C-alpha positions in Angstrom: 0.9 -0.9 -4.0 -1.2 -0.6 -7.1 -3.5 1.8 -5.3 -2.6 4.5 -2.7 -4.8 6.9 -0.8 -3.0 9.8 1.0 -4.1 12.9 2.8 -3.9 15.0 -0.3 -4.3 12.6 -3.3 -4.8 9.2 -4.8 -2.6 7.1 -7.1 -3.3 4.0 -9.1 -1.0 1.9 -11.3 -2.5 0.1 -14.4 -1.8 -3.4 -15.5 0.9 -2.2 -17.9 2.6 0.1 -15.4 1.1 3.5 -16.2 0.7 5.8 -13.2 -2.5 7.9 -12.7 -2.9 10.6 -9.9 -5.6 13.0 -8.7 -6.4 15.2 -5.8 -4.7 18.3 -4.2 -1.4 19.3 -5.7 -0.2 22.2 -3.7 3.4 21.0 -3.5 3.5 19.2 -6.8 3.1 15.8 -5.1 1.0 14.5 -8.0 4.0 14.7 -10.3 2.0 16.3 -13.1 4.4 19.2 -13.8 2.3 21.9 -12.1 0.6 22.7 -8.9 -3.0 22.5 -10.1 -5.6 20.3 -8.4 -6.8 17.4 -10.4 -10.5 16.3 -10.1 -10.1 13.4 -12.6 -7.2 10.8 -12.8 -4.3 12.3 -14.8 -1.6 10.1 -16.3 1.9 11.0 -14.9 4.0 11.1 -18.0 7.5 9.7 -18.4 6.8 6.3 -17.0 6.0 3.2 -19.0 7.2 4.8 -22.2 10.5 6.3 -21.0 11.6 4.9 -17.6 9.7 1.6 -17.9 6.6 0.4 -16.0 5.9 1.6 -12.5 6.1 -1.2 -9.9 4.9 0.6 -6.8 3.9 4.0 -5.5 3.8 5.5 -2.0 2.5 8.8 -0.7 3.1 10.9 2.4 1.1 14.0 3.4 2.7 16.1 0.6 5.3 14.0 -1.2 5.4 10.9 -3.3 7.8 8.1 -4.1 7.6 6.0 -7.3 9.5 2.8 -8.0 9.9 1.3 -11.5 10.3 -2.3 -12.6 14.0 -1.5 -13.2 14.4 -0.5 -9.6 14.7 3.3 -10.2 13.3 5.6 -7.4 11.6 8.9 -8.4 10.4 11.5 -5.9 8.2 14.6 -6.2 6.4 17.0 -3.9 7.3 19.0 -0.9 10.9 18.9 0.3 11.2 21.2 3.3 13.0 18.5 5.3 14.9 16.9 2.5 12.3 14.1 2.1 12.9 13.8 -1.6 16.5 12.7 -1.0 17.9 14.9 -3.8 20.5 16.8 -1.9 18.5 20.0 -1.4 15.3 21.5 0.0 13.7 22.4 -3.3 10.2 21.0 -4.1 9.7 19.1 -7.4 6.5 19.1 -9.4 7.7 16.3 -11.7 9.1 12.9 -10.6 12.8 13.3 -10.2 15.3 10.4 -10.2 17.2 9.7 -7.1 20.6 8.4 -8.4 21.2 4.7 -7.8 24.6 5.7 -6.4 22.8 7.1 -3.4 21.9 3.5 -2.5 25.3 2.0 -3.0 24.4 1.1 -6.6 21.5 -1.2 -5.6 18.1 -1.2 -7.3 15.2 -0.2 -5.1 12.6 -2.8 -4.2 10.0 -0.5 -2.5 9.5 2.9 -0.9 7.3 4.2 1.9 6.6 7.8 2.8 5.7 9.2 6.2 5.4 12.7 7.5 8.2 14.6 5.9 10.4 11.6 5.6 11.0 8.6 3.3 12.4 5.1 3.7 13.4 2.9 0.8 14.3 -0.8 0.7 16.9 -2.0 -1.8 16.7 -5.4 -3.6 19.6 -6.5 -1.4 17.5 -6.0 1.7 19.0 -2.8 3.0 17.0 0.2 4.3 17.8 3.8 3.6 16.1 6.9 5.1 16.0 10.6 4.3 14.1 13.7 5.4 12.8 14.6 8.8 14.6 12.9 11.7 12.2 13.7 14.6 11.3 11.0 17.2 13.8 8.5 15.7 11.8 7.8 12.6 14.9 7.9 10.4 16.2 4.8 12.3 19.6 6.3 13.1 20.5 6.1 16.8 22.9 9.1 16.4 19.9 11.4 15.7 19.0 11.2 19.3 22.0 13.3 20.2 20.7 16.1 17.9 17.2 16.1 19.3 15.8 18.4 21.9 13.8 17.2 24.9 10.7 16.8 22.8 12.5 14.5 20.4 12.6 17.1 17.6 15.5 17.5 15.2 15.8 20.9 13.4 17.5 19.8 10.2 16.4 17.0 8.0 18.7 14.7 6.0 18.7 15.6 2.3 20.5 12.5 1.1 19.7 8.8 1.7 21.6 7.2 4.5 21.7 3.5 5.1 20.3 2.3 8.4 22.9 -0.1 9.9 22.1 -3.7 9.0 23.0 -4.6 12.6 19.8 -2.8 13.7 18.0 -5.6 11.9 20.1 -8.4 13.3 21.8 -8.7 9.9 18.5 -9.9 8.4 17.4 -8.9 4.9 14.4 -6.6 4.8 11.7 -7.3 2.2 8.9 -4.9 3.2 8.5 -1.6 5.0 5.6 0.6 6.0 5.6 4.3 7.2 2.9 6.7 8.3 3.2 9.9 10.3 6.2 9.4 12.6 7.0 5.7 12.8 8.0 2.7 10.6 7.4 -1.0 10.6 9.6 -3.4 8.6 9.5 -7.1 7.7 12.6 -9.3 7.3 13.0 -12.3 5.0 12.9 -14.5 8.2 9.4 -13.2 8.9 10.4 -10.9 11.8 9.0 -7.5 12.5 11.1 -4.4 13.4 9.7 -1.0 14.4 11.1 2.4 15.2 10.1 6.1 15.6 7.3 7.7 17.6 5.9 5.5 20.2 3.5 7.5 22.4 0.5 5.3 21.6 2.2 1.9 21.8 2.4 1.6 18.0 5.9 0.2 18.1 4.7 -2.9 19.9 7.4 -3.0 22.6 5.1 -2.9 25.6 5.7 0.8 26.3 5.1 4.3 24.9 8.8 5.3 24.4 10.2 6.6 21.1 12.6 4.1 19.5 15.6 5.7 17.8 16.9 2.6 16.1 15.0 -0.4 14.7 14.1 -3.0 17.4 12.6 -6.4 16.8 9.1 -7.1 18.1 9.4 -10.4 19.9 8.2 -13.3 17.7 6.2 -14.7 20.5 3.9 -11.7 20.2 2.8 -13.2 16.9 2.4 -16.7 18.3 5.9 -17.5 16.9 4.4 -17.5 13.4 6.3 -16.0 10.5 4.9 -12.6 9.5 4.1 -12.1 5.8 2.7 -8.6 5.6 3.1 -5.4 7.7 1.7 -1.8 7.5 1.7 1.4 9.6 -1.1 3.8 10.2 -1.1 7.2 11.9 -0.6 5.8 15.4 -1.2 2.1 14.8 0.7 -0.9 13.3 -0.6 -4.2 11.8 0.9 -7.5 10.8 -0.5 -10.5 8.9 1.1 -13.9 9.6 1.9 -16.6 7.0 -1.3 -18.4 8.2 -3.4 -15.3 7.6 -3.9 -14.2 11.2 -4.1 -10.5 11.8 -2.4 -8.7 14.7 -2.9 -4.9 15.4 -1.5 -2.6 18.1 -1.3 1.1 19.0 -3.9 3.8 19.4 -7.5 2.7 19.3 -9.7 5.7 20.1 -12.0 4.9 17.2 -11.8 1.1 17.2 -9.2 1.1 14.4 -7.5 -2.0 15.8 -10.7 -4.0 15.2 -10.6 -5.9 18.5 -14.0 -4.9 19.9 -13.0 -2.0 22.2 -11.3 1.4 22.2 -8.4 0.7 24.5 -4.8 1.3 23.4 -2.6 -1.8 23.0 1.2 -1.6 23.5 1.9 -5.0 22.1 0.4 -6.9 19.1 -3.1 -8.3 19.8 -4.7 -11.1 17.7 -7.8 -10.0 16.0 -10.2 -12.6 17.2 -12.5 -12.4 14.1 -9.7 -13.7 12.0 -8.2 -16.1 14.5 -8.7 -18.9 11.9 -6.6 -17.1 9.3 -7.6 -16.0 5.9 -6.3 -12.4 5.9 -4.3 -11.5 2.8 -3.5 -7.9 3.4 -4.2 -5.0 5.8 -4.0 -1.2 5.2 -4.0 1.3 8.1 -5.1 4.9 7.6 -5.3 7.9 9.9 -8.0 6.4 12.1 -9.4 3.4 10.2 -8.2 0.0 9.0 -9.1 -2.0 6.0 -8.6 -5.8 5.6 -8.8 -8.0 2.5 -9.4 -11.7 3.1 -8.7 -14.8 1.0 -12.1 -15.0 -0.8 -11.8 -11.3 -1.8 -14.1 -9.9 0.8 -13.3 -6.5 2.3 -13.7 -5.6 6.0 -13.3 -2.2 7.8 -13.0 -0.9 11.3 -12.5 2.5 12.9 -13.7 6.1 12.4 -16.7 6.2 10.1 -18.2 9.7 10.1 -16.8 10.6 6.7 -17.9 7.3 5.2 -14.3 6.0 4.9 -15.4 2.5 6.1 -17.7 2.1 3.1 -20.4 0.4 5.2 -23.2 2.8 4.5 -25.2 4.3 7.4 -23.9 1.6 9.9 -21.8 2.7 12.8 -18.8 0.7 13.8 -18.5 -1.1 17.2 -14.7 -1.5 17.1 -14.9 -4.8 15.2 -14.4 -5.4 11.6 -17.5 -5.0 9.5 -17.8 -6.4 6.0 -18.1 -3.9 3.2 -21.2 -5.4 1.5 -22.2 -2.8 -1.0 -19.1 -3.0 -3.2 -20.1 -3.7 -6.8 -23.1 -1.3 -7.0 -23.4 1.2 -9.8 -25.0 4.6 -10.2 -27.4 5.1 -13.1 -29.4 8.0 -14.5 -33.1 7.6 -15.1 -35.2 9.3 -17.8 -35.8 12.3 -15.6 -32.1 13.0 -15.1 -32.1 11.7 -11.5 -29.3 9.5 -10.2 -30.0 6.2 -8.4 -27.8 3.4 -7.0 -28.1 -0.2 -8.2 -26.7 -2.6 -5.7 -24.9 -5.6 -6.9 -26.2 -9.1 -6.2 -24.2 -11.0 -3.6 -23.1 -13.7 -6.0 -22.0 -11.0 -8.5 -19.8 -8.9 -6.3 -16.2 -8.5 -7.6 -13.4 -9.8 -5.4 -11.1 -7.2 -3.9 -7.4 -7.5 -4.7 -5.9 -4.6 -2.9 -7.1 -1.7 -0.7 -5.5 1.5 0.7 -6.9 3.4 3.7 -6.2 7.1 3.6 -7.0 10.0 6.0 -10.7 10.4 5.4 -11.2 8.1 2.4 -10.3 4.6 1.0 -9.6 3.2 -2.4 -9.7 -0.4 -3.6 -9.1 -2.5 -6.8 -11.2 -5.5 -7.7 -10.2 -8.5 -9.8 -11.9 -7.0 -12.9 -9.4 -4.1 -12.8 -12.0 -1.5 -11.6 -11.2 1.2 -9.0 -13.6 1.9 -6.1 -13.4 4.9 -3.8 -15.4 6.1 -0.8 -15.2 8.5 2.1 -14.5 12.2 1.8 -14.0 12.2 -1.9 -14.8 15.7 -2.9 -11.5 15.7 -4.9 -12.3 12.6 -7.0 -14.6 11.6 -9.8 -17.4 9.1 -9.2 -18.8 7.8 -12.5 -19.3 11.1 -14.4 -19.9 13.2 -11.4 -17.7 15.3 -9.1 -18.8 14.4 -5.6 -18.8 17.3 -3.2 -19.9 15.4 -0.1 -18.9 12.3 1.8 -19.7 9.0 0.1 -20.3 6.2 2.6 -20.4 3.3 0.1 -17.9 2.4 -2.6 -18.3 3.9 -6.0 -16.4 2.9 -9.1 -14.5 5.2 -11.4 -15.2 4.7 -15.1 -12.4 2.9 -16.9 -12.4 5.8 -19.5 -10.7 7.8 -16.8 -7.8 5.4 -17.0 -7.7 5.2 -20.8 -9.7 1.9 -20.5 -6.7 0.3 -18.7 -7.3 -2.4 -16.1 -5.8 -1.3 -12.7 -3.5 -3.6 -10.8 0.1 -4.4 -11.9 1.0 -7.5 -13.9 4.7 -7.9 -14.4 6.0 -9.8 -17.4 8.5 -12.4 -16.0 11.9 -12.8 -17.8 12.1 -16.3 -19.3 14.7 -17.4 -16.9 12.4 -16.7 -14.0 9.3 -18.3 -15.4 10.2 -21.9 -14.5 11.1 -20.8 -11.0 7.8 -19.1 -10.5 5.9 -22.0 -11.9 7.7 -24.4 -9.7 7.0 -22.2 -6.7 3.3 -22.4 -7.4 3.4 -26.2 -7.8 1.7 -28.1 -4.9 4.6 -30.5 -4.4 7.7 -28.7 -5.8 6.6 -25.4 -4.3 6.8 -26.6 -0.8 10.5 -25.7 -0.7 10.1 -22.4 -2.6 11.6 -19.5 -0.7 8.5 -17.5 -1.6 6.2 -20.1 -0.2 8.3 -20.3 3.0 8.1 -16.6 3.6 4.4 -15.9 2.9 2.7 -19.2 3.0 -0.4 -19.4 0.6 -0.3 -15.8 -0.5 1.3 -16.5 -3.9 -1.4 -19.1 -4.5 -4.1 -16.6 -3.7 -2.6 -14.0 -6.0 -2.4 -16.5 -8.8 -5.9 -17.6 -8.2 -7.2 -14.0 -8.5 -5.7 -13.7 -12.0 -8.5 -12.7 -14.5 -9.8 -15.5 -16.6 -9.6 -14.1 -20.1 -7.5 -16.6 -22.0 -9.5 -19.0 -24.1 -10.2 -22.6 -23.1 -8.3 -24.5 -20.4 -5.4 -22.0 -20.5 -7.7 -19.4 -19.0 -8.5 -21.6 -16.1 -4.9 -22.4 -15.1 -4.0 -20.6 -11.9 -1.2 -18.0 -12.4 -1.0 -18.3 -16.2 -2.3 -14.8 -16.7 0.5 -13.5 -14.5 3.1 -15.5 -16.3 2.1 -13.9 -19.6 2.0 -10.5 -18.1 -1.7 -9.9 -17.9 -4.5 -9.4 -20.4 -3.0 -6.6 -22.4 0.4 -8.3 -22.8 -1.4 -11.4 -23.9 -3.5 -9.5 -26.4 -0.5 -7.7 -27.8 1.4 -11.0 -28.3 -1.7 -12.5 -29.9 -2.1 -9.6 -32.4 1.6 -9.6 -33.3 1.7 -13.3 -33.9 -1.5 -13.2 -36.0 -3.2 -16.0 -34.1 
């Protein structure tokens, strides 16, 4: 993810792979080399220049995982259960490399952080876990023998241990989500696997039992469609199919499932609002859920008292409500008073990605701006430090990010460029592995690329991604002299 909201901080990744963080820092989880709170985004040094661009960041309650383009995994923050995977229980206030040998020599594809535990996916499709082993969230069936009657295991695992591939029916894993005490993973075949704490039905197996090893959720629960995206919230899970249909399940006390009521669901339920498809991604927080659809609109459902839904003074009725005020700005009049200017409907920026936190949310729009709302007393809004809840999205000035656009663009190696272009082609791309896995999602991502290149080149879908984004294009232009 290019944006992440956690219980104690926020993280964003710029187009060129720089990492910025702000919020509480009691355990060094911001990676800034100290334990001081940050009220404005602070660049986490060592990446981009030394270790290469950051690909993805994940945050638990008090620890953070960072993956670079080269597939290196760095961890920082609290380590009382070994959740940093560094072989000890010492906290780290700077990102520390987990040796690749800990993952059988494989590069890391992505990382997810839950409550005192971490799971990582290698580029070969294997899953490793480390840290707290309670309730089966490590994915190792042997941990059940070490647990007491409450499902608690005293000692955590301080080194990564591979979850047996047999637990995933020998399928290659391409995505994983973790939050609190359970995990949800997605295989290359589009199958969903879950494990860990199950009291609220968040594992989707029709019961409230804990699951000590990954178990596949029956494909018929998703209408036998391939799943393209998964996420885990505090006590809920969500999946988006290749056709863009949204399924949610688990706890629903605040309407976070978005299905129009507050009853728990022990198996995946189709969100009727999006039965026709169109959902691109979903993010589950502590008690609210955010959804991005194909045209870039943003929807929210769940707890709203701290403003984390971004829908203003409206209450939520357990169904997804469109976040309409995204795009407004705060301005200062001649008397020094601050006022909000709401964006016109036609001028609203399209949302690319969103992250639902505990009491707040953060999103990135296609123009590279960052928007935050909810209980954001630890974050800057324009030039102000907000000390109260903010119930509509506010943008953070680009100066806070050194005028960098937020949202990763990866420069493709030349040998991959043709394959990517072919995959995007209407005819040739039909047999693309990427297209088969996630349907139209690659086309949507390409279509969202910012139009900054001159002439017809700037109107070609995906071309901005192929050249690595605006800043990479500008650097090449300046170096070539034309």
